ChimeraX commands (.cxc) that place a marker at each C-alpha (Angstrom):
marker #1 position 182.08,192.98,150.51 radius 0.5
marker #1 position 185.33,194.86,150.06 radius 0.5
marker #1 position 188.65,193.26,150.99 radius 0.5
marker #1 position 191.74,195.41,151.46 radius 0.5
marker #1 position 194.31,194.66,148.76 radius 0.5
marker #1 position 196.86,193.60,151.39 radius 0.5
marker #1 position 194.49,190.83,152.54 radius 0.5
marker #1 position 193.31,189.46,149.19 radius 0.5
marker #1 position 195.61,186.40,149.22 radius 0.5
marker #1 position 194.57,185.44,152.76 radius 0.5
marker #1 position 190.91,186.01,151.84 radius 0.5
marker #1 position 191.27,183.59,148.93 radius 0.5
marker #1 position 192.95,181.02,151.23 radius 0.5
marker #1 position 190.28,181.28,153.93 radius 0.5
marker #1 position 188.39,178.02,153.14 radius 0.5
marker #1 position 191.61,176.00,152.96 radius 0.5
marker #1 position 193.03,177.50,156.16 radius 0.5
marker #1 position 189.97,177.49,158.46 radius 0.5
marker #1 position 187.79,174.93,156.69 radius 0.5
marker #1 position 184.96,175.39,154.25 radius 0.5
marker #1 position 182.27,175.23,156.96 radius 0.5
marker #1 position 183.87,177.98,159.12 radius 0.5
marker #1 position 184.52,180.15,156.08 radius 0.5
marker #1 position 180.91,179.76,154.89 radius 0.5
marker #1 position 179.57,180.61,158.35 radius 0.5
marker #1 position 181.63,183.81,158.34 radius 0.5
marker #1 position 180.55,184.71,154.77 radius 0.5
marker #1 position 176.88,184.20,155.71 radius 0.5
marker #1 position 177.25,186.19,158.92 radius 0.5
marker #1 position 178.81,189.30,157.36 radius 0.5
marker #1 position 176.51,189.13,154.32 radius 0.5
marker #1 position 173.32,189.08,156.37 radius 0.5
marker #1 position 173.93,190.19,159.97 radius 0.5
marker #1 position 177.30,191.96,160.30 radius 0.5
marker #1 position 176.18,194.10,163.25 radius 0.5
marker #1 position 174.90,191.21,165.34 radius 0.5
marker #1 position 176.95,188.69,167.31 radius 0.5
marker #1 position 177.71,185.63,165.14 radius 0.5
marker #1 position 175.70,182.46,165.76 radius 0.5
marker #1 position 178.94,180.47,165.69 radius 0.5
marker #1 position 182.33,181.68,167.01 radius 0.5
marker #1 position 182.73,184.93,168.91 radius 0.5
marker #1 position 183.23,188.59,168.14 radius 0.5
marker #1 position 183.91,191.83,169.96 radius 0.5
marker #1 position 184.39,195.51,169.18 radius 0.5
marker #1 position 188.00,196.69,169.22 radius 0.5
marker #1 position 188.77,199.44,171.70 radius 0.5
marker #1 position 190.80,202.57,171.28 radius 0.5
marker #1 position 192.18,203.87,168.01 radius 0.5
marker #1 position 191.99,200.50,166.24 radius 0.5
marker #1 position 188.25,200.38,166.80 radius 0.5
marker #1 position 187.35,203.81,165.44 radius 0.5
marker #1 position 185.16,203.93,162.33 radius 0.5
marker #1 position 187.12,204.61,159.15 radius 0.5
marker #1 position 184.48,207.06,157.92 radius 0.5
marker #1 position 181.18,208.59,159.01 radius 0.5
marker #1 position 178.41,206.00,158.99 radius 0.5
marker #1 position 180.73,203.01,159.47 radius 0.5
marker #1 position 180.60,200.77,162.52 radius 0.5
marker #1 position 183.42,200.41,165.00 radius 0.5
marker #1 position 185.89,197.67,164.07 radius 0.5
marker #1 position 184.59,194.19,164.87 radius 0.5
marker #1 position 187.11,191.46,165.73 radius 0.5
marker #1 position 185.68,188.07,164.69 radius 0.5
marker #1 position 187.25,184.81,165.88 radius 0.5
marker #1 position 186.47,182.70,162.82 radius 0.5
marker #1 position 188.28,179.65,164.21 radius 0.5
marker #1 position 191.17,178.81,166.52 radius 0.5
marker #1 position 193.44,179.76,163.63 radius 0.5
marker #1 position 191.60,182.72,162.17 radius 0.5
marker #1 position 190.67,186.23,163.12 radius 0.5
marker #1 position 189.15,188.87,160.87 radius 0.5
marker #1 position 188.63,192.56,161.62 radius 0.5
marker #1 position 185.91,194.34,159.70 radius 0.5
marker #1 position 183.62,197.34,159.68 radius 0.5
marker #1 position 180.22,197.67,158.05 radius 0.5
marker #1 position 177.96,200.44,156.89 radius 0.5
marker #1 position 174.25,200.08,156.24 radius 0.5
marker #1 position 174.07,202.96,153.78 radius 0.5
marker #1 position 177.42,203.37,152.00 radius 0.5
marker #1 position 177.79,205.43,148.84 radius 0.5
marker #1 position 180.99,205.41,146.86 radius 0.5
marker #1 position 180.40,208.79,145.34 radius 0.5
marker #1 position 178.18,211.77,145.04 radius 0.5
marker #1 position 175.77,210.03,142.66 radius 0.5
marker #1 position 175.85,206.53,144.14 radius 0.5
marker #1 position 172.85,204.96,145.78 radius 0.5
marker #1 position 173.17,203.96,149.46 radius 0.5
marker #1 position 173.71,200.24,149.99 radius 0.5
marker #1 position 175.06,197.99,152.76 radius 0.5
marker #1 position 178.74,197.09,152.60 radius 0.5
marker #1 position 181.28,195.21,154.73 radius 0.5
marker #1 position 184.93,196.26,154.72 radius 0.5
marker #1 position 187.40,193.46,155.57 radius 0.5
marker #1 position 190.26,195.37,157.19 radius 0.5
marker #1 position 192.65,192.65,158.37 radius 0.5
marker #1 position 192.89,188.88,158.30 radius 0.5
marker #1 position 195.15,186.87,160.63 radius 0.5
marker #1 position 195.30,183.14,159.99 radius 0.5
marker #1 position 197.99,182.32,162.50 radius 0.5
marker #1 position 197.25,180.61,165.80 radius 0.5
marker #1 position 197.16,182.60,169.04 radius 0.5
marker link #1:1,2 radius 0.2
marker link #1:2,3 radius 0.2
marker link #1:3,4 radius 0.2
marker link #1:4,5 radius 0.2
marker link #1:5,6 radius 0.2
marker link #1:6,7 radius 0.2
marker link #1:7,8 radius 0.2
marker link #1:8,9 radius 0.2
marker link #1:9,10 radius 0.2
marker link #1:10,11 radius 0.2
marker link #1:11,12 radius 0.2
marker link #1:12,13 radius 0.2
marker link #1:13,14 radius 0.2
marker link #1:14,15 radius 0.2
marker link #1:15,16 radius 0.2
marker link #1:16,17 radius 0.2
marker link #1:17,18 radius 0.2
marker link #1:18,19 radius 0.2
marker link #1:19,20 radius 0.2
marker link #1:20,21 radius 0.2
marker link #1:21,22 radius 0.2
marker link #1:22,23 radius 0.2
marker link #1:23,24 radius 0.2
marker link #1:24,25 radius 0.2
marker link #1:25,26 radius 0.2
marker link #1:26,27 radius 0.2
marker link #1:27,28 radius 0.2
marker link #1:28,29 radius 0.2
marker link #1:29,30 radius 0.2
marker link #1:30,31 radius 0.2
marker link #1:31,32 radius 0.2
marker link #1:32,33 radius 0.2
marker link #1:33,34 radius 0.2
marker link #1:34,35 radius 0.2
marker link #1:35,36 radius 0.2
marker link #1:36,37 radius 0.2
marker link #1:37,38 radius 0.2
marker link #1:38,39 radius 0.2
marker link #1:39,40 radius 0.2
marker link #1:40,41 radius 0.2
marker link #1:41,42 radius 0.2
marker link #1:42,43 radius 0.2
marker link #1:43,44 radius 0.2
marker link #1:44,45 radius 0.2
marker link #1:45,46 radius 0.2
marker link #1:46,47 radius 0.2
marker link #1:47,48 radius 0.2
marker link #1:48,49 radius 0.2
marker link #1:49,50 radius 0.2
marker link #1:50,51 radius 0.2
marker link #1:51,52 radius 0.2
marker link #1:52,53 radius 0.2
marker link #1:53,54 radius 0.2
marker link #1:54,55 radius 0.2
marker link #1:55,56 radius 0.2
marker link #1:56,57 radius 0.2
marker link #1:57,58 radius 0.2
marker link #1:58,59 radius 0.2
marker link #1:59,60 radius 0.2
marker link #1:60,61 radius 0.2
marker link #1:61,62 radius 0.2
marker link #1:62,63 radius 0.2
marker link #1:63,64 radius 0.2
marker link #1:64,65 radius 0.2
marker link #1:65,66 radius 0.2
marker link #1:66,67 radius 0.2
marker link #1:67,68 radius 0.2
marker link #1:68,69 radius 0.2
marker link #1:69,70 radius 0.2
marker link #1:70,71 radius 0.2
marker link #1:71,72 radius 0.2
marker link #1:72,73 radius 0.2
marker link #1:73,74 radius 0.2
marker link #1:74,75 radius 0.2
marker link #1:75,76 radius 0.2
marker link #1:76,77 radius 0.2
marker link #1:77,78 radius 0.2
marker link #1:78,79 radius 0.2
marker link #1:79,80 radius 0.2
marker link #1:80,81 radius 0.2
marker link #1:81,82 radius 0.2
marker link #1:82,83 radius 0.2
marker link #1:83,84 radius 0.2
marker link #1:84,85 radius 0.2
marker link #1:85,86 radius 0.2
marker link #1:86,87 radius 0.2
marker link #1:87,88 radius 0.2
marker link #1:88,89 radius 0.2
marker link #1:89,90 radius 0.2
marker link #1:90,91 radius 0.2
marker link #1:91,92 radius 0.2
marker link #1:92,93 radius 0.2
marker link #1:93,94 radius 0.2
marker link #1:94,95 radius 0.2
marker link #1:95,96 radius 0.2
marker link #1:96,97 radius 0.2
marker link #1:97,98 radius 0.2
marker link #1:98,99 radius 0.2
marker link #1:99,100 radius 0.2
marker link #1:100,101 radius 0.2
marker link #1:101,102 radius 0.2
view
């Protein structure tokens, strides 16, 4: 899982802000089934420019409602390589984290 540098502090605060159970459910979801709807909470694909994949092979941006006070936007790729000689592996890119209420 890759977290954008601008979101690292919020990522580290996630369990304290949304609760350990909600944070763990999100971690498990993106680690195992990022392209499927979450078993708990809700998610949707963003429309328009904000939803476009950041690179070839990436998913559209997924907006996950982690709790009433948390929303996370991410993309995933099933076969990401970080370079010419890298081996393809699944990866999740955490693009934005919003821990304010609606």
